[in-house]
C-alpha positions in Angstrom: 95.6 99.4 98.6 99.3 100.3 99.1 98.8 99.9 102.9 97.3 96.5 102.5 100.3 95.4 100.3 102.7 97.0 102.8 101.3 95.1 105.8 100.7 91.9 103.9 104.4 91.8 102.9 105.5 92.7 106.4 103.3 90.0 108.1 104.3 87.3 105.6 107.9 88.2 105.8 107.9 88.2 109.6 106.4 84.7 109.8 109.1 83.5 107.5 111.8 85.3 109.5 110.6 83.7 112.7 111.5 80.3 111.3 114.8 81.6 109.9 115.8 83.1 113.3 114.8 80.0 115.1 116.9 77.9 112.8 119.8 80.3 113.2 119.7 80.1 117.0 119.8 76.3 116.7 122.6 76.2 114.2 124.7 78.8 116.0 123.9 77.3 119.4 122.7 80.7 120.7 120.0 81.2 123.2 116.4 81.2 122.0 115.3 84.8 121.4 113.0 86.2 124.0 109.6 87.8 123.2 111.1 91.2 123.8 114.0 90.5 121.3 111.5 89.3 118.7 109.3 92.4 119.2 112.3 94.7 118.9 113.3 93.0 115.6 109.8 93.3 114.2 109.7 97.0 115.1 113.2 97.6 113.7 112.2 96.0 110.4 108.8 97.9 110.3 110.6 101.2 110.7 113.3 100.3 108.1 110.7 99.1 105.6 108.5 102.2 106.1 111.5 104.5 105.7 112.4 102.8 102.4 108.9 103.0 101.2 108.7 106.8 101.9 112.1 107.5 100.4 114.5 107.6 103.4 117.1 104.9 102.7 119.6 106.7 105.0 117.7 105.1 107.9 119.7 101.9 107.2 122.9 103.8 108.2 121.1 105.1 111.3 120.0 101.5 112.1 123.6 100.3 111.8 124.9 103.0 114.1 122.2 102.4 116.7 122.8 98.7 116.7 126.6 99.1 117.1 126.2 101.8 119.7 123.9 99.7 121.9 126.3 96.8 121.6 129.5 98.7 122.7 128.8 98.4 126.4 128.6 94.6 126.3 132.0 93.1 127.0 132.7 89.4 127.6 130.3 88.3 124.8 130.9 84.9 123.4 131.8 84.4 119.7 128.5 82.5 119.2 126.6 85.5 120.5 128.5 87.9 118.2 128.0 85.6 115.2 124.2 85.5 116.0 124.2 89.3 116.3 126.0 89.8 113.0 124.0 87.3 111.1 120.7 88.4 112.6 121.3 92.0 111.6 122.4 91.0 108.1 119.3 88.8 107.7 117.1 91.7 109.0 118.4 94.3 106.6 118.4 91.8 103.7 114.7 91.0 104.5 113.8 94.7 104.6 115.5 95.2 101.2 113.5 92.2 99.9 110.3 93.6 101.4 110.9 96.8 99.5 111.6 95.1 96.2 108.5 92.9 96.5 106.4 96.0 97.5 107.6 97.9 94.4 107.0 94.9 92.1 103.5 94.3 93.5 102.5 98.0 93.3 103.8 98.3 89.7 101.5 95.4 88.7 98.4 96.8 90.3 
């Protein structure tokens, strides 16, 4: 049952986030995310969500370090792109924390 709850929350959350990120790219006048970018985001959130569920919250620190490390080689980035990067990562981590909270609430009621 826990696996069903896990994947149900993840799928529902990712559908909502697709709309959020589409709106963010429009508001921040950033490029539309590619399929690969979307897939990377889903995998990142899946790993973070799973790590929180199994009791490894330090993965959030690793996530931050990896995101910054992969971004360092990119010079000449526009402010809009940097805003989208920052907001996107904040939304992703916030969503994962929300997934975890909902997961614990649902399991406590079953």
